[in-house]
C-alpha positions as CSV (number, residue, x, y, z in Angstrom):
1,M,30.7,67.5,-38.2
2,K,32.9,65.2,-36.4
3,K,31.8,66.0,-33.3
4,K,28.2,65.5,-34.7
5,M,28.6,62.0,-36.5
6,L,30.1,61.0,-32.7
7,S,27.1,62.2,-31.4
8,L,24.9,60.3,-33.4
9,L,26.9,57.0,-33.0
10,L,26.2,57.7,-29.2
11,C,22.8,58.0,-29.5
12,G,22.9,55.1,-32.1
13,C,24.2,52.7,-29.2
14,L,22.3,54.0,-26.5
15,A,19.2,53.4,-28.5
16,A,20.6,49.7,-29.1
17,S,21.1,49.1,-25.9
18,A,18.3,49.9,-24.5
19,L,16.2,48.0,-27.3
20,A,18.2,45.0,-25.9
21,G,17.7,45.6,-22.3
22,C,13.7,45.8,-23.5
23,G,14.5,42.4,-25.5
24,K,16.2,40.8,-22.2
25,A,13.3,42.2,-19.8
26,S,10.6,40.5,-22.1
27,E,12.4,37.1,-22.1
28,E,13.1,37.1,-18.5
29,E,9.2,38.3,-17.8
30,V,8.0,36.0,-20.1
31,V,10.2,33.0,-18.0
32,T,8.9,34.6,-14.9
33,N,5.6,34.3,-15.7
34,T,5.9,30.4,-17.4
35,D,7.1,29.6,-13.8
36,A,5.0,31.0,-11.9
37,E,2.2,29.9,-14.5
38,D,3.6,25.8,-13.7
39,A,3.8,26.7,-9.8
40,A,0.0,27.8,-9.9
41,E,-0.9,24.3,-11.3
42,E,1.3,22.7,-9.1
43,A,-0.7,24.2,-6.2
44,A,-4.1,23.8,-7.4
45,A,-3.1,20.2,-8.6
46,D,-1.7,19.5,-4.7
47,A,-5.2,21.6,-3.4
48,E,-7.4,19.1,-5.8
49,D,-5.7,16.3,-4.1
50,T,-6.0,17.7,-0.6
51,E,-9.5,18.1,-1.7
52,E,-10.1,14.7,-2.9
53,A,-9.0,13.2,0.0
54,A,-10.7,15.9,2.9
55,D,-14.1,14.8,0.7
56,A,-13.5,11.3,0.6
57,A,-13.1,11.4,4.8
58,E,-16.3,12.9,5.1
59,D,-18.1,10.9,3.0
60,T,-17.1,7.6,5.2
61,A,-17.8,10.4,8.0
62,E,-21.4,11.0,6.9
63,A,-22.1,7.5,6.3
64,A,-23.8,5.3,9.8
65,S,-21.0,2.7,9.1
66,D,-17.8,1.5,7.0
67,M,-20.1,-1.0,5.1
68,E,-22.6,1.6,3.8
69,Y,-20.0,3.6,2.7
70,V,-17.9,0.8,0.4
71,L,-21.5,-0.4,-0.8
72,E,-22.7,3.0,-1.9
73,K,-19.7,3.6,-3.9
74,G,-19.3,0.2,-5.2
75,T,-15.6,-0.7,-4.7
76,L,-13.7,-1.6,-1.4
77,L,-10.2,0.0,-1.9
78,V,-7.1,-2.2,-0.9
79,G,-3.9,-0.9,0.0
80,I,-1.0,-3.3,-0.8
81,T,2.5,-3.4,-1.9
82,N,3.9,-5.3,-4.4
83,F,4.8,-8.2,-2.2
84,E,5.0,-11.7,-3.2
85,P,3.1,-14.5,-2.9
86,M,0.6,-11.9,-1.4
87,D,0.0,-9.2,-3.5
88,Y,1.5,-9.3,-6.9
89,M,0.9,-8.6,-10.7
90,D,0.8,-11.3,-13.1
91,E,1.7,-11.1,-16.8
92,N,-1.4,-9.1,-18.0
93,G,-1.1,-6.7,-15.3
94,E,-3.5,-8.2,-12.9
95,W,-2.8,-8.2,-9.1
96,I,-3.1,-12.0,-8.4
97,G,-1.8,-13.3,-5.1
98,F,-3.1,-15.1,-1.5
99,D,-4.0,-11.9,-0.4
100,A,-5.5,-10.2,-3.4
101,D,-7.4,-13.6,-4.5
102,L,-9.4,-13.3,-1.1
103,A,-10.0,-9.7,-1.2
104,N,-11.3,-10.0,-4.5
105,A,-13.8,-13.1,-3.1
106,F,-14.5,-10.7,-0.2
107,A,-15.7,-8.0,-2.1
108,E,-17.7,-10.1,-4.7
109,S,-19.5,-11.5,-1.5
110,L,-20.6,-7.8,-1.0
111,G,-22.1,-7.3,-4.2
112,I,-18.7,-4.5,-5.1
113,E,-15.4,-4.7,-6.7
114,A,-12.0,-4.8,-4.9
115,E,-9.7,-1.9,-6.0
116,F,-5.6,-2.4,-5.5
117,V,-4.2,0.6,-4.5
118,E,-0.4,0.7,-4.0
119,I,0.8,2.7,-1.0
120,E,3.9,3.5,1.1
121,W,4.5,1.0,3.5
122,D,5.0,3.4,5.9
123,S,1.9,5.8,5.2
124,K,-0.2,2.9,5.5
125,I,-2.4,4.6,9.2
126,M,-1.9,7.9,7.2
127,E,-3.9,6.3,4.0
128,L,-6.6,4.4,5.7
129,D,-7.7,7.3,8.1
130,S,-7.6,9.8,5.2
131,S,-10.2,7.2,2.9
132,A,-7.3,7.5,0.4
133,I,-8.0,3.3,1.0
134,D,-10.6,1.3,3.2
135,C,-8.3,-1.7,4.4
136,V,-4.8,-2.7,4.4
137,W,-4.2,-6.2,3.1
138,N,-0.6,-7.3,2.2
139,G,0.7,-9.5,4.8
140,M,0.6,-7.0,7.4
141,T,2.2,-7.9,10.6
142,L,0.0,-7.5,13.5
143,T,2.2,-5.2,15.6
144,D,1.2,-3.1,18.4
145,E,1.2,0.0,16.5
146,V,-1.3,-1.5,13.5
147,T,-3.6,-2.9,16.8
148,S,-3.8,0.6,18.4
149,S,-4.2,2.5,15.2
150,M,-6.7,0.0,13.3
151,E,-9.7,-2.3,13.7
152,C,-8.0,-5.7,12.7
153,T,-9.4,-9.0,11.9
154,D,-8.2,-12.2,13.6
155,A,-4.8,-13.9,12.2
156,Y,-4.9,-15.7,9.4
157,L,-1.3,-16.4,8.7
158,H,1.6,-17.1,10.7
159,N,5.1,-15.4,9.8
160,A,8.5,-14.6,10.6
161,Q,11.2,-11.9,9.9
162,V,14.0,-13.5,8.4
163,V,17.7,-12.7,7.6
164,V,18.3,-12.8,3.6
165,V,22.1,-13.1,2.9
166,P,24.0,-14.5,-0.4
167,A,24.1,-17.9,-0.5
168,D,27.2,-18.1,-0.8
169,V,28.3,-16.5,2.8
170,A,24.9,-18.2,4.4
171,E,27.3,-20.4,6.7
172,D,28.8,-17.0,8.0
173,Y,25.3,-15.9,9.3
174,Q,23.4,-18.4,11.3
175,D,22.9,-16.7,14.7
176,V,21.8,-13.3,15.7
177,E,25.2,-12.6,17.0
178,S,26.8,-12.5,13.9
179,L,24.8,-10.0,12.4
180,S,26.5,-7.4,13.8
181,G,28.8,-5.5,11.3
182,L,26.5,-5.8,8.5
183,T,24.4,-3.5,6.7
184,F,20.6,-4.4,5.9
185,A,18.0,-3.2,3.5
186,V,14.8,-3.3,5.3
187,E,11.2,-2.0,4.1
188,A,10.2,1.3,6.0
189,G,7.8,1.2,8.6
190,S,7.8,-3.1,8.5
191,A,8.4,-5.5,10.9
192,G,11.5,-5.9,9.9
193,E,12.7,-2.8,10.4
194,A,11.7,-3.0,13.7
195,E,13.4,-6.0,14.5
196,V,16.8,-4.6,13.1
197,S,16.0,-1.5,15.1
198,A,15.9,-3.2,18.2
199,L,18.8,-5.3,17.7
200,G,20.7,-2.0,17.2
201,L,21.9,-3.1,13.6
202,D,22.8,-0.4,10.7
203,Y,20.1,-0.2,8.2
204,I,19.0,1.8,5.4
205,P,15.3,2.2,5.0
206,V,13.7,1.1,1.2
207,S,10.2,1.6,-0.1
208,A,9.4,-2.1,-0.5
209,Q,10.7,-5.7,0.7
210,S,11.2,-6.3,-3.0
211,D,13.7,-3.5,-3.0
212,A,15.5,-4.6,-0.6
213,L,16.0,-8.7,-2.2
214,L,17.4,-6.0,-4.9
215,E,19.8,-4.4,-2.8
216,V,21.2,-7.5,-1.8
217,A,21.2,-8.9,-5.1
218,S,23.6,-5.8,-6.1
219,G,26.0,-6.3,-3.6
220,T,25.0,-2.5,-2.3
221,S,23.6,-3.8,0.9
222,D,25.0,-6.8,2.9
223,A,21.9,-8.3,4.2
224,A,18.0,-7.9,4.2
225,V,15.1,-8.9,6.5
226,I,11.9,-9.8,4.7
227,D,8.7,-11.5,5.5
228,L,9.7,-15.6,5.3
229,L,6.5,-16.1,3.3
230,M,8.2,-14.0,1.0
231,A,11.5,-15.3,1.2
232,A,10.2,-18.7,0.5
233,A,8.6,-17.6,-2.5
234,M,10.9,-15.1,-4.2
235,I,14.5,-16.6,-3.6
236,G,16.5,-19.5,-3.6
237,E,16.7,-22.6,-6.4
238,G,14.1,-21.6,-9.5
239,T,13.8,-18.5,-8.6
240,G,14.9,-14.9,-9.8
241,Y,17.2,-14.9,-6.8
242,D,18.6,-17.9,-6.8
243,N,22.0,-16.9,-5.5
244,L,20.6,-15.7,-2.3
245,T,19.5,-17.7,0.8
246,Y,17.5,-16.8,4.3
247,T,19.2,-18.2,7.5
248,V,18.6,-16.4,10.9
249,S,14.3,-16.3,11.8
250,L,14.4,-12.8,14.1
251,N,10.8,-13.8,16.0
252,N,7.5,-15.3,15.2
253,E,4.6,-13.1,14.1
254,E,0.8,-13.2,12.7
255,Y,-0.8,-11.6,9.9
256,G,-4.2,-9.4,9.8
257,V,-6.0,-6.9,7.8
258,G,-6.3,-3.6,9.0
259,F,-10.0,-1.2,9.0
260,R,-10.6,2.0,9.9
261,K,-11.0,2.1,13.8
262,G,-14.3,1.0,14.8
263,S,-15.5,-0.4,11.3
264,D,-18.0,-3.3,10.9
265,L,-16.2,-4.3,8.0
266,T,-13.6,-6.4,10.4
267,A,-16.6,-8.3,11.5
268,A,-17.9,-8.7,8.1
269,L,-14.3,-10.2,6.9
270,N,-14.2,-12.7,10.5
271,D,-17.4,-14.2,8.8
272,F,-16.1,-14.4,5.4
273,F,-12.9,-16.1,7.2
274,A,-14.8,-18.6,9.0
275,A,-16.6,-19.6,6.0
276,A,-13.9,-19.8,3.6
277,Y,-12.2,-22.3,6.2
278,E,-15.1,-24.3,6.5
279,D,-16.1,-24.6,2.8
280,G,-12.5,-25.1,1.8
281,T,-11.5,-21.7,0.0
282,M,-8.9,-20.5,2.6
283,Q,-7.0,-24.1,1.9
284,A,-7.4,-24.0,-1.6
285,T,-6.1,-20.7,-2.1
286,A,-3.3,-21.1,0.7
287,E,-2.3,-24.3,-1.8
288,K,-2.3,-22.0,-4.7
289,Y,0.5,-19.8,-3.5
290,G,2.3,-22.1,-1.9
291,V,1.4,-21.0,1.9
292,Q,-0.5,-24.0,3.3
293,A,2.2,-24.8,5.9
294,A,1.5,-20.9,7.5
295,L,-2.0,-20.8,7.5
296,I,-4.0,-20.7,11.0
297,G,-7.3,-22.6,10.7
298,A,-10.1,-21.8,12.6
299,D,-9.6,-24.0,15.7
300,A,-6.3,-22.7,16.2
301,A,-7.4,-19.3,16.0
302,A,-10.3,-19.9,18.3
303,A,-8.0,-21.1,20.5
304,E,-5.5,-18.3,20.6
305,E,-8.9,-15.6,21.4
C-alpha cells in the first residue's frame, strides 16, 4: 500500500512538472513570437524608408530636370540644421532666419512651397543625392568637398570659423598657439571640424553647432569652433549665452547653396539672388537678422568670378 501511494505521488509530481514545463515553453514561445513580430515590423519599416528614398531618386532621374521635378511635386525640400540666424524656429514652431526667409521667397517665385527638413550635417551629400532633400541651404561653407559634390550657387555671405570660450578665460586664448591642450566641441562634417583637425587639436564631434555651444556652457568641453555669424547672434551680452565669447578667427570663408550635380535650379537661384540684390530684398533680409556686414554685394560677387 505504501509503495502504491509512493508511486501515485511520483506520478503526480511528474505530471505537475510536465505541465509547468509546458507552461514555460508556451511563455517562451510567446516572447519569441513577439520579438520576431517586432523585428519583422522594423524590417518592413526600414524597407519602406529605403523604397521611398529609391522612388524619390528614380522620380528625380526620370524628370527632365530638377526644376521640372520640384514643380511637378509642388515643394522644394530644403535641408537645414537649427542654426541661428540662418535657420531656426520661432515661438510658433515656424522656420525663420536669413536663409529660411530667402528659401521661402525663392520657392514662392517658382510657384511652389519650401518645406524644411532637419538633417545630420555630416550626411548632407547623401541626403541630397538620395533626393531626401532638394538642396542644402543652411549657411553652408563652400569647401572643396561641397563644391565637388554639389552644384553650388554664387557665394552670398562672408563667414569665418571662430573659437568660443567662457568669457572669464578669454584673455588666455587670443591666438592659435594658445589653443593647444583644450578640448573642442565641433559640428560633425563642418568647416569648424576641418579647422581643428588641420591644427591637430583635440575635439569631439556633435550633431549641431548649437550642441557645441551647450558643451562649452555646461563645462563638458573647454571650447567650441562655430560660424562667426552664429557666434555673433547667439553668444555674448543679451543672449542665452552671455557667459561665452569668441576670440580667435581660424579662417575666412563664404556661404553658398548646394543642389544636385547638374541641377538647373542653381542657375535659377543665382538669378533670384541677382534680382534680390537689385530690388533691395537681400539687404532688407540681411538687416532683419543682423548679418548685413557679411553680405556679399552683387558687384563684389561678380568681381570675384
